[in-house]
C-alpha positions as a LaTeX table, in Angstrom:
\begin{tabular}{lrrr}
\hline
Residue & $x$ (\AA) & $y$ (\AA) & $z$ (\AA) \\
\hline
Unk1 & 21.37 & 9.39 & 15.09 \\
Unk2 & 20.58 & 12.10 & 17.66 \\
Unk3 & 18.93 & 11.26 & 20.96 \\
Unk4 & 15.44 & 12.53 & 19.95 \\
Unk5 & 15.52 & 10.40 & 16.80 \\
Unk6 & 16.61 & 7.36 & 18.81 \\
Unk7 & 13.79 & 7.85 & 21.33 \\
Unk8 & 11.16 & 8.30 & 18.61 \\
Unk9 & 12.45 & 5.20 & 16.79 \\
Unk10 & 12.15 & 3.23 & 20.03 \\
Unk11 & 8.62 & 4.54 & 20.54 \\
Unk12 & 7.63 & 3.42 & 17.04 \\
Unk13 & 9.13 & $-0.04$ & 17.52 \\
Unk14 & 7.26 & $-0.44$ & 20.82 \\
Unk15 & 4.02 & 0.72 & 19.21 \\
Unk16 & 4.32 & $-1.89$ & 16.46 \\
Unk17 & 5.42 & $-4.70$ & 18.79 \\
Unk18 & 2.46 & $-4.01$ & 21.10 \\
Unk19 & $-0.06$ & $-4.30$ & 18.26 \\
Unk20 & $-1.16$ & $-7.97$ & 18.27 \\
Unk21 & $-3.39$ & $-7.45$ & 15.23 \\
Unk22 & $-0.32$ & $-6.92$ & 13.05 \\
Unk23 & 2.18 & $-9.22$ & 14.73 \\
Unk24 & 2.88 & $-11.27$ & 11.59 \\
Unk25 & 1.72 & $-11.77$ & 8.05 \\
Unk26 & $-0.71$ & $-14.66$ & 7.47 \\
Unk27 & 0.87 & $-18.10$ & 7.23 \\
Unk28 & $-0.27$ & $-18.60$ & 3.63 \\
Unk29 & 1.81 & $-15.65$ & 2.47 \\
Unk30 & 4.85 & $-16.91$ & 4.37 \\
Unk31 & 4.48 & $-20.37$ & 2.80 \\
Unk32 & 4.05 & $-18.86$ & $-0.64$ \\
Unk33 & 7.16 & $-16.74$ & $-0.18$ \\
Unk34 & 9.18 & $-19.81$ & 0.84 \\
Unk35 & 7.92 & $-21.79$ & $-2.16$ \\
Unk36 & 8.70 & $-19.03$ & $-4.66$ \\
Unk37 & 12.21 & $-18.67$ & $-3.27$ \\
Unk38 & 12.82 & $-22.43$ & $-3.27$ \\
Unk39 & 14.80 & $-23.34$ & $-6.42$ \\
Unk40 & 13.24 & $-26.84$ & $-6.34$ \\
Unk41 & 9.68 & $-25.52$ & $-6.30$ \\
Unk42 & 7.38 & $-25.47$ & $-9.33$ \\
Unk43 & 4.22 & $-23.78$ & $-10.55$ \\
Unk44 & 1.95 & $-26.58$ & $-9.32$ \\
Unk45 & 3.25 & $-26.32$ & $-5.75$ \\
Unk46 & 2.73 & $-22.55$ & $-5.75$ \\
Unk47 & $-0.79$ & $-22.94$ & $-7.15$ \\
Unk48 & $-1.64$ & $-25.61$ & $-4.55$ \\
Unk49 & $-0.69$ & $-23.27$ & $-1.70$ \\
Unk50 & $-2.97$ & $-20.54$ & $-3.05$ \\
Unk51 & $-5.80$ & $-23.02$ & $-3.67$ \\
Unk52 & $-5.81$ & $-24.02$ & 0.01 \\
Unk53 & $-7.55$ & $-20.70$ & 0.67 \\
Unk54 & $-10.74$ & $-20.71$ & $-1.42$ \\
Unk55 & $-11.56$ & $-17.07$ & $-0.64$ \\
Unk56 & $-8.08$ & $-15.92$ & $-1.66$ \\
Unk57 & $-8.18$ & $-18.01$ & $-4.83$ \\
Unk58 & $-11.55$ & $-16.59$ & $-5.85$ \\
Unk59 & $-10.41$ & $-13.04$ & $-5.23$ \\
Unk60 & $-7.23$ & $-13.52$ & $-7.27$ \\
Unk61 & $-9.19$ & $-14.95$ & $-10.18$ \\
Unk62 & $-11.58$ & $-12.02$ & $-10.07$ \\
Unk63 & $-8.61$ & $-9.68$ & $-10.14$ \\
Unk64 & $-7.13$ & $-11.52$ & $-13.11$ \\
Unk65 & $-10.43$ & $-11.03$ & $-14.96$ \\
Unk66 & $-10.89$ & $-7.41$ & $-13.89$ \\
Unk67 & $-10.36$ & $-4.13$ & $-15.73$ \\
Unk68 & $-6.90$ & $-4.02$ & $-14.16$ \\
Unk69 & $-5.74$ & $-6.54$ & $-16.80$ \\
Unk70 & $-8.38$ & $-6.68$ & $-19.55$ \\
Unk71 & $-7.09$ & $-10.01$ & $-20.84$ \\
Unk72 & $-8.73$ & $-11.04$ & $-24.15$ \\
Unk73 & $-9.87$ & $-14.42$ & $-22.76$ \\
Unk74 & $-11.18$ & $-15.41$ & $-19.36$ \\
Unk75 & $-8.68$ & $-16.68$ & $-16.76$ \\
Unk76 & $-10.27$ & $-19.81$ & $-15.28$ \\
Unk77 & $-7.54$ & $-21.30$ & $-13.05$ \\
Unk78 & $-4.85$ & $-20.21$ & $-10.62$ \\
Unk79 & $-2.25$ & $-22.03$ & $-12.73$ \\
Unk80 & $-3.28$ & $-19.93$ & $-15.72$ \\
Unk81 & $-3.20$ & $-16.76$ & $-13.62$ \\
Unk82 & 0.35 & $-17.54$ & $-12.49$ \\
Unk83 & 1.41 & $-18.21$ & $-16.08$ \\
Unk84 & 0.11 & $-14.97$ & $-17.58$ \\
Unk85 & 0.52 & $-12.59$ & $-14.62$ \\
Unk86 & 3.81 & $-13.98$ & $-13.33$ \\
Unk87 & 4.89 & $-15.69$ & $-10.12$ \\
Unk88 & 6.36 & $-12.64$ & $-8.39$ \\
Unk89 & 3.51 & $-10.45$ & $-9.55$ \\
Unk90 & 0.92 & $-12.87$ & $-8.20$ \\
Unk91 & 2.83 & $-13.03$ & $-4.93$ \\
Unk92 & 2.44 & $-9.26$ & $-4.65$ \\
Unk93 & $-1.29$ & $-9.57$ & $-5.25$ \\
Unk94 & $-1.49$ & $-12.25$ & $-2.54$ \\
Unk95 & 0.29 & $-9.85$ & $-0.17$ \\
Unk96 & $-2.20$ & $-7.10$ & $-0.99$ \\
Unk97 & $-5.18$ & $-9.41$ & $-0.51$ \\
Unk98 & $-3.99$ & $-10.94$ & 2.76 \\
Unk99 & $-3.12$ & $-7.57$ & 4.34 \\
Unk100 & $-6.56$ & $-6.17$ & 3.56 \\
Unk101 & $-8.10$ & $-9.33$ & 5.06 \\
Unk102 & $-5.96$ & $-8.95$ & 8.19 \\
Unk103 & $-7.45$ & $-5.56$ & 8.94 \\
Unk104 & $-11.02$ & $-6.19$ & 7.82 \\
Unk105 & $-12.21$ & $-6.91$ & 11.36 \\
Unk106 & $-10.33$ & $-4.01$ & 12.92 \\
Unk107 & $-12.35$ & $-1.06$ & 14.15 \\
Unk108 & $-10.70$ & 2.27 & 14.85 \\
Unk109 & $-12.42$ & 5.22 & 16.44 \\
Unk110 & $-12.42$ & 8.39 & 14.42 \\
Unk111 & $-11.90$ & 6.73 & 11.03 \\
Unk112 & $-14.23$ & 5.29 & 8.42 \\
Unk113 & $-12.51$ & 1.99 & 7.63 \\
Unk114 & $-14.27$ & 1.53 & 4.30 \\
Unk115 & $-13.21$ & 5.01 & 3.23 \\
Unk116 & $-9.66$ & 4.25 & 4.39 \\
Unk117 & $-9.47$ & 1.17 & 2.16 \\
Unk118 & $-11.14$ & 2.97 & $-0.74$ \\
Unk119 & $-8.32$ & 5.51 & $-0.57$ \\
Unk120 & $-5.61$ & 2.89 & $-0.14$ \\
Unk121 & $-6.87$ & 0.88 & $-3.12$ \\
Unk122 & $-7.06$ & 4.07 & $-5.19$ \\
Unk123 & $-3.45$ & 4.94 & $-4.37$ \\
Unk124 & $-2.44$ & 1.39 & $-5.31$ \\
Unk125 & $-4.22$ & 1.66 & $-8.67$ \\
Unk126 & $-2.72$ & 5.11 & $-9.37$ \\
Unk127 & 0.78 & 3.92 & $-8.41$ \\
Unk128 & 0.36 & 0.91 & $-10.70$ \\
Unk129 & $-0.73$ & 3.17 & $-13.56$ \\
Unk130 & 2.29 & 5.43 & $-13.03$ \\
Unk131 & 4.59 & 2.40 & $-13.03$ \\
Unk132 & 2.98 & 1.14 & $-16.25$ \\
Unk133 & 3.61 & 4.50 & $-17.94$ \\
Unk134 & 7.25 & 4.21 & $-16.89$ \\
Unk135 & 7.42 & 0.64 & $-18.26$ \\
Unk136 & 8.36 & $-0.86$ & $-14.90$ \\
Unk137 & 8.94 & $-4.61$ & $-15.03$ \\
Unk138 & 6.60 & $-5.47$ & $-12.11$ \\
Unk139 & 3.75 & $-3.00$ & $-11.80$ \\
Unk140 & 2.05 & $-5.13$ & $-9.12$ \\
Unk141 & 4.83 & $-4.19$ & $-6.70$ \\
Unk142 & 3.69 & $-0.59$ & $-7.02$ \\
Unk143 & 0.08 & $-1.57$ & $-6.47$ \\
Unk144 & 1.10 & $-3.15$ & $-3.16$ \\
Unk145 & 3.22 & $-0.13$ & $-2.29$ \\
Unk146 & 0.27 & 2.20 & $-2.85$ \\
Unk147 & $-2.13$ & $-0.07$ & $-0.98$ \\
Unk148 & 0.15 & $-0.18$ & 2.09 \\
Unk149 & 1.30 & 3.45 & 2.07 \\
Unk150 & $-0.88$ & 4.49 & 5.05 \\
Unk151 & $-0.81$ & 1.19 & 6.95 \\
Unk152 & 1.05 & 2.88 & 9.82 \\
Unk153 & $-1.92$ & 5.21 & 10.29 \\
Unk154 & $-4.10$ & 2.23 & 11.18 \\
Unk155 & $-1.66$ & 1.21 & 13.92 \\
Unk156 & $-1.76$ & 4.74 & 15.35 \\
Unk157 & $-5.57$ & 4.80 & 15.21 \\
Unk158 & $-5.77$ & 1.43 & 16.98 \\
Unk159 & $-3.10$ & 2.01 & 19.61 \\
Unk160 & $-3.24$ & 5.77 & 20.18 \\
Unk161 & $-6.83$ & 6.81 & 19.38 \\
Unk162 & $-6.78$ & 10.04 & 21.39 \\
Unk163 & $-3.53$ & 11.25 & 19.81 \\
Unk164 & $-4.85$ & 10.24 & 16.38 \\
Unk165 & $-7.97$ & 12.37 & 16.88 \\
Unk166 & $-5.86$ & 15.26 & 18.15 \\
Unk167 & $-3.64$ & 14.99 & 15.08 \\
Unk168 & $-6.66$ & 15.31 & 12.80 \\
Unk169 & $-7.93$ & 18.30 & 14.77 \\
Unk170 & $-4.53$ & 20.00 & 14.59 \\
Unk171 & $-4.24$ & 19.24 & 10.88 \\
Unk172 & $-7.61$ & 20.88 & 10.19 \\
Unk173 & $-6.90$ & 23.86 & 12.44 \\
Unk174 & $-3.46$ & 24.67 & 11.02 \\
Unk175 & $-4.05$ & 23.32 & 7.48 \\
Unk176 & $-1.17$ & 20.89 & 7.86 \\
Unk177 & $-0.73$ & 17.54 & 6.21 \\
Unk178 & $-1.68$ & 14.89 & 8.75 \\
Unk179 & 1.84 & 13.49 & 8.93 \\
Unk180 & 3.09 & 16.97 & 9.92 \\
Unk181 & 0.50 & 17.19 & 12.69 \\
Unk182 & 1.45 & 13.71 & 13.90 \\
Unk183 & 5.11 & 14.69 & 14.13 \\
Unk184 & 4.24 & 17.76 & 16.21 \\
Unk185 & 2.31 & 15.65 & 18.69 \\
Unk186 & 4.18 & 12.33 & 18.68 \\
Unk187 & 7.70 & 13.07 & 17.37 \\
Unk188 & 6.98 & 10.47 & 14.67 \\
Unk189 & 4.32 & 9.93 & 12.03 \\
Unk190 & 2.47 & 7.15 & 10.25 \\
Unk191 & 5.22 & 6.76 & 7.65 \\
Unk192 & 7.69 & 5.87 & 10.41 \\
Unk193 & 5.23 & 3.33 & 11.82 \\
Unk194 & 4.60 & 1.86 & 8.37 \\
Unk195 & 8.30 & 1.46 & 7.70 \\
Unk196 & 8.90 & $-0.37$ & 10.99 \\
Unk197 & 5.81 & $-2.55$ & 10.48 \\
Unk198 & 6.93 & $-3.68$ & 7.01 \\
Unk199 & 10.42 & $-4.27$ & 8.38 \\
Unk200 & 8.95 & $-6.49$ & 11.12 \\
Unk201 & 7.15 & $-8.44$ & 8.37 \\
Unk202 & 10.50 & $-8.79$ & 6.54 \\
Unk203 & 9.12 & $-7.28$ & 3.38 \\
Unk204 & 11.54 & $-5.92$ & 0.77 \\
Unk205 & 13.47 & $-2.74$ & 1.52 \\
Unk206 & 11.92 & $-1.11$ & $-1.54$ \\
Unk207 & 8.48 & $-1.41$ & 0.08 \\
Unk208 & 9.77 & $-0.23$ & 3.45 \\
Unk209 & 11.38 & 2.84 & 1.94 \\
Unk210 & 8.53 & 3.63 & $-0.44$ \\
Unk211 & 6.05 & 3.62 & 2.45 \\
Unk212 & 8.44 & 5.36 & 4.84 \\
Unk213 & 9.24 & 8.23 & 2.45 \\
Unk214 & 6.01 & 8.71 & 0.51 \\
Unk215 & 5.42 & 12.18 & 1.98 \\
Unk216 & 9.09 & 13.16 & 1.66 \\
Unk217 & 10.40 & 11.38 & $-1.46$ \\
Unk218 & 13.38 & 13.73 & $-1.61$ \\
Unk219 & 14.72 & 12.02 & 1.52 \\
Unk220 & 14.48 & 8.50 & 0.14 \\
Unk221 & 17.77 & 6.66 & 0.00 \\
Unk222 & 18.04 & 3.65 & $-2.30$ \\
Unk223 & 14.53 & 3.78 & $-3.82$ \\
Unk224 & 13.64 & 7.43 & $-4.48$ \\
Unk225 & 11.55 & 6.61 & $-7.56$ \\
Unk226 & 9.38 & 4.20 & $-5.57$ \\
Unk227 & 8.75 & 6.90 & $-2.98$ \\
Unk228 & 8.08 & 9.48 & $-5.71$ \\
Unk229 & 5.59 & 7.14 & $-7.39$ \\
Unk230 & 3.46 & 6.61 & $-4.29$ \\
Unk231 & 3.82 & 10.31 & $-3.38$ \\
Unk232 & 2.19 & 11.30 & $-6.67$ \\
Unk233 & $-0.37$ & 8.48 & $-6.48$ \\
Unk234 & $-1.43$ & 9.66 & $-3.01$ \\
Unk235 & $-1.93$ & 13.20 & $-4.27$ \\
Unk236 & $-3.90$ & 12.00 & $-7.32$ \\
Unk237 & $-6.21$ & 9.82 & $-5.18$ \\
Unk238 & $-6.82$ & 12.68 & $-2.72$ \\
Unk239 & $-7.46$ & 15.18 & $-5.50$ \\
Unk240 & $-9.92$ & 12.77 & $-7.16$ \\
Unk241 & $-11.70$ & 12.23 & $-3.80$ \\
Unk242 & $-11.24$ & 8.46 & $-3.96$ \\
Unk243 & $-11.84$ & 7.63 & $-0.32$ \\
Unk244 & $-9.96$ & 9.08 & 2.64 \\
Unk245 & $-7.48$ & 7.83 & 5.22 \\
Unk246 & $-8.37$ & 10.73 & 7.52 \\
Unk247 & $-6.28$ & 13.34 & 5.70 \\
Unk248 & $-8.12$ & 16.70 & 5.96 \\
Unk249 & $-6.02$ & 18.38 & 3.25 \\
Unk250 & $-4.39$ & 17.28 & 0.00 \\
Unk251 & $-0.78$ & 16.41 & 0.95 \\
Unk252 & 1.96 & 18.84 & $-0.02$ \\
Unk253 & 3.15 & 18.23 & $-3.58$ \\
Unk254 & 6.90 & 17.90 & $-4.11$ \\
Unk255 & 7.60 & 19.05 & $-7.67$ \\
Unk256 & 10.87 & 17.14 & $-7.96$ \\
Unk257 & 8.93 & 13.88 & $-7.50$ \\
Unk258 & 7.15 & 14.52 & $-10.79$ \\
Unk259 & 10.36 & 15.59 & $-12.48$ \\
Unk260 & 12.30 & 12.57 & $-11.23$ \\
Unk261 & 9.82 & 10.18 & $-12.83$ \\
Unk262 & 10.01 & 11.86 & $-16.24$ \\
Unk263 & 6.25 & 11.90 & $-16.77$ \\
Unk264 & 4.53 & 14.05 & $-19.38$ \\
Unk265 & 1.14 & 15.76 & $-19.40$ \\
Unk266 & $-0.08$ & 13.00 & $-21.73$ \\
Unk267 & 1.04 & 10.44 & $-19.14$ \\
Unk268 & $-0.95$ & 12.27 & $-16.46$ \\
Unk269 & $-4.10$ & 12.10 & $-18.57$ \\
Unk270 & $-3.56$ & 8.37 & $-19.20$ \\
Unk271 & $-2.85$ & 7.65 & $-15.51$ \\
Unk272 & $-6.05$ & 9.37 & $-14.37$ \\
Unk273 & $-8.15$ & 7.76 & $-17.13$ \\
Unk274 & $-6.85$ & 4.26 & $-16.37$ \\
Unk275 & $-7.22$ & 4.69 & $-12.61$ \\
Unk276 & $-10.83$ & 5.82 & $-12.90$ \\
Unk277 & $-11.62$ & 2.93 & $-15.24$ \\
Unk278 & $-10.16$ & 0.31 & $-12.89$ \\
Unk279 & $-11.14$ & 1.78 & $-9.52$ \\
Unk280 & $-14.69$ & 0.49 & $-8.97$ \\
Unk281 & $-13.93$ & $-2.94$ & $-10.40$ \\
Unk282 & $-11.00$ & $-3.53$ & $-8.03$ \\
Unk283 & $-12.87$ & $-1.92$ & $-5.13$ \\
Unk284 & $-15.72$ & $-4.40$ & $-5.47$ \\
Unk285 & $-13.27$ & $-7.31$ & $-5.34$ \\
Unk286 & $-11.43$ & $-6.19$ & $-2.20$ \\
Unk287 & $-14.34$ & $-4.74$ & $-0.23$ \\
Unk288 & $-17.12$ & $-7.21$ & $-0.99$ \\
\hline
\end{tabular}
């Protein structure tokens, strides 16, 4: 690693460590993660942990009964939700729900927080739809990946508001993607911050890399298809005007990302149709 890369990495790590709002994931997620990874645990113990948070439980049940799943019968209990959605999949939904809750009270100058989350949720839904078309085993992981893809931008807005505003101005003036403007001004961008933040939370490497390479999926190492998925989902959500994270232009499209996922034109139509159908339903659950 060259000296400039080392200094920018250090700057990102300091930025994240100095952000008390994002110091650690909520305790309920940590307890759930421990229970799921405990070979002596069972479904009842996992359900009991979720049920300790009535707001979280209600939101998860609403998700289970939303257009995102379209189950033929109503899901009435957390135990039932775990059974039909899956333990790992429900854990990913808990992660998504708790992270949104963490940042609900955060205010950042120069950004419409509701619009930010509208965009993030849209990218999550689009990424999930792409994963479903590709018959991925756990599509909820891609929903979380899409939801968190711009989380580093929030840290920059909170900690470096003047530089964040200048990045937006430069992006508009030069018609650059916002991450490119950030790199010109800061020597790092929101994808770098997001990667370090998820690493500090000890989330899986697939999430770290998917978030860290979503603008440059060709540079992804072990999980290029994850990065390609959220790259396309981000472009779809921007093109469909589903909220905004402050990006003045539609991000640059990398053609090989589409090719690497093996999607067809019919898949594209299905992805857009499904995403539009699910968007408002999921939005109402997360942003009520």
